[in-house]
C-alpha positions as a Python dict, from the first residue, in 0.01 Angstrom:
ca = {
    (1, 'M'): (0, 0, 0),
    (2, 'S'): (322, 187, -83),
    (3, 'D'): (556, 99, -368),
    (4, 'P'): (891, -36, -226),
    (5, 'A'): (1080, 171, -486),
    (6, 'E'): (931, 486, -332),
    (7, 'T'): (1029, 391, 25),
    (8, 'K'): (1318, 603, 148),
    (9, 'M'): (1602, 400, 299),
    (10, 'S'): (1763, 493, 629),
    (11, 'R'): (2132, 586, 622),
    (12, 'A'): (2220, 248, 774),
    (13, 'E'): (2018, 61, 510),
    (14, 'Q'): (2186, 268, 240),
    (15, 'L'): (2533, 190, 380),
    (16, 'L'): (2459, -182, 398),
    (17, 'L'): (2322, -214, 44),
    (18, 'P'): (2600, -333, -194),
    (19, 'G'): (2655, -86, -478),
    (20, 'S'): (2449, 187, -309),
    (21, 'E'): (2538, 541, -418),
    (22, 'L'): (2601, 725, -92),
    (23, 'G'): (2649, 1070, -239),
    (24, 'V'): (2883, 1339, -361),
    (25, 'S'): (3020, 1598, -120),
    (26, 'D'): (3034, 1973, -160),
    (27, 'W'): (3359, 2119, -293),
    (28, 'V'): (3639, 2189, -43),
    (29, 'T'): (3928, 2421, -126),
    (30, 'L'): (4272, 2298, -21),
    (31, 'D'): (4442, 2629, 47),
    (32, 'V'): (4783, 2725, 182),
    (33, 'A'): (4654, 2785, 537),
    (34, 'M'): (4486, 2442, 558),
    (35, 'N'): (4795, 2269, 422),
    (36, 'Q'): (5023, 2457, 664),
    (37, 'T'): (4802, 2374, 963),
    (38, 'F'): (4811, 2007, 860),
    (39, 'A'): (5191, 2026, 817),
    (40, 'D'): (5230, 2180, 1163),
    (41, 'V'): (5010, 1921, 1336),
    (42, 'T'): (5176, 1624, 1164),
    (43, 'L'): (5532, 1762, 1202),
    (44, 'D'): (5580, 1736, 823),
    (45, 'P'): (5680, 2095, 739),
    (46, 'V'): (5787, 2055, 376),
    (47, 'A'): (5511, 2108, 122),
    (48, 'M'): (5557, 1916, -201),
    (49, 'E'): (5642, 2131, -502),
    (50, 'I'): (5607, 2026, -865),
    (51, 'D'): (5745, 2269, -1123),
    (52, 'G'): (5749, 2545, -859),
    (53, 'Q'): (5380, 2495, -770),
    (54, 'P'): (5307, 2390, -407),
    (55, 'H'): (5077, 2091, -363),
    (56, 'A'): (4874, 1956, -71),
    (57, 'H'): (5009, 1684, 153),
    (58, 'G'): (4869, 1347, 38),
    (59, 'F'): (4767, 1252, 390),
    (60, 'L'): (4569, 1577, 413),
    (61, 'T'): (4349, 1443, 134),
    (62, 'M'): (4304, 1116, 321),
    (63, 'S'): (4228, 1296, 648),
    (64, 'L'): (3938, 1482, 485),
    (65, 'L'): (3750, 1159, 401),
    (66, 'A'): (3535, 1158, 715),
    (67, 'H'): (3425, 1518, 653),
    (68, 'L'): (3362, 1461, 282),
    (69, 'M'): (3157, 1146, 340),
    (70, 'A'): (2950, 1302, 621),
    (71, 'N'): (2882, 1597, 392),
    (72, 'S'): (2787, 1370, 101),
    (73, 'M'): (2533, 1188, 319),
    (74, 'N'): (2396, 1507, 480),
    (75, 'V'): (2513, 1408, 827),
    (76, 'E'): (2620, 1693, 1055),
    (77, 'T'): (2955, 1537, 1146),
    (78, 'S'): (3138, 1212, 1083),
    (79, 'G'): (3113, 1131, 1455),
    (80, 'A'): (2735, 1165, 1460),
    (81, 'V'): (2547, 883, 1627),
    (82, 'L'): (2238, 798, 1425),
    (83, 'E'): (1934, 611, 1553),
    (84, 'E'): (2060, 303, 1365),
    (85, 'G'): (2416, 317, 1504),
    (86, 'Y'): (2745, 487, 1422),
    (87, 'G'): (3048, 437, 1201),
    (88, 'L'): (3416, 426, 1290),
    (89, 'N'): (3722, 425, 1067),
    (90, 'Y'): (3846, 66, 1032),
    (91, 'G'): (4115, 114, 768),
    (92, 'F'): (4162, 51, 397),
    (93, 'N'): (4178, -247, 167),
    (94, 'R'): (4350, -20, -83),
    (95, 'M'): (4429, 348, -120),
    (96, 'R'): (4606, 522, -405),
    (97, 'L'): (4703, 887, -432),
    (98, 'I'): (4679, 929, -808),
    (99, 'E'): (4714, 1301, -881),
    (100, 'P'): (4880, 1564, -657),
    (101, 'I'): (4645, 1849, -563),
    (102, 'P'): (4776, 2199, -634),
    (103, 'L'): (4715, 2435, -342),
    (104, 'G'): (4411, 2648, -413),
    (105, 'A'): (4234, 2364, -600),
    (106, 'R'): (3893, 2233, -499),
    (107, 'I'): (3816, 1867, -433),
    (108, 'R'): (3501, 1668, -366),
    (109, 'G'): (3434, 1310, -269),
    (110, 'H'): (3220, 1048, -440),
    (111, 'F'): (3113, 756, -217),
    (112, 'R'): (2948, 421, -291),
    (113, 'T'): (2912, 100, -91),
    (114, 'A'): (3141, -152, -260),
    (115, 'G'): (2979, -428, -463),
    (116, 'E'): (3087, -712, -233),
    (117, 'G'): (2891, -557, 53),
    (118, 'A'): (2934, -577, 428),
    (119, 'S'): (3079, -853, 644),
    (120, 'E'): (3024, -929, 1011),
    (121, 'R'): (3312, -928, 1262),
    (122, 'G'): (3168, -998, 1603),
    (123, 'E'): (2961, -702, 1718),
    (124, 'I'): (3062, -480, 1428),
    (125, 'T'): (2977, -479, 1060),
    (126, 'I'): (3261, -393, 821),
    (127, 'I'): (3132, -192, 525),
    (128, 'P'): (3367, -136, 230),
    (129, 'I'): (3320, 208, 75),
    (130, 'D'): (3447, 289, -275),
    (131, 'V'): (3595, 640, -266),
    (132, 'H'): (3684, 866, -558),
    (133, 'I'): (3826, 1213, -478),
    (134, 'E'): (3783, 1447, -773),
    (135, 'I'): (3994, 1758, -839),
    (136, 'E'): (3788, 2029, -1005),
    (137, 'G'): (3886, 2072, -1369),
    (138, 'M'): (4124, 1775, -1377),
    (139, 'E'): (4072, 1446, -1555),
    (140, 'R'): (4258, 1221, -1313),
    (141, 'P'): (4133, 1175, -955),
    (142, 'A'): (4336, 1284, -653),
    (143, 'M'): (4264, 956, -479),
    (144, 'V'): (4081, 627, -519),
    (145, 'A'): (4032, 388, -231),
    (146, 'E'): (3833, 112, -73),
    (147, 'W'): (3777, 251, 274),
    (148, 'L'): (3652, 22, 552),
    (149, 'L'): (3386, 156, 786),
    (150, 'A'): (3317, -30, 1111),
    (151, 'W'): (2943, 4, 1183),
    (152, 'R'): (2820, -45, 1539),
    (153, 'K'): (2455, -71, 1632),
}
């Protein structure tokens, strides 16, 4: 008989377990080209400058969440359909952009299922995910959020 502590959870089980550590992503560099492409697509051409240093658009950081979380959980893409179901962006309970990200800096995401756990809304399960976006070498995070994932089976 196997020890339950040694049993590996599926991704869905991990997502549904309150307080579950989901992972830490690889580092991603926010460079000038990425920021400019984002600016062009969103029709927001002015990069923020602080003391002459250009910084990434705040919404660029937010838009990378799906990639960072998929990477942290070793899923090929955020749109991947797993045997257990698939996740969709549902929104945020809260989101704060704490520290501007200088262009050229690297960020990574830390993800954990929030302590209150999932709730059912009809055919979907809403899973709150605690998000912390770290800037390499900086004390303060770029972003903290409670992101809501809509899980469909």
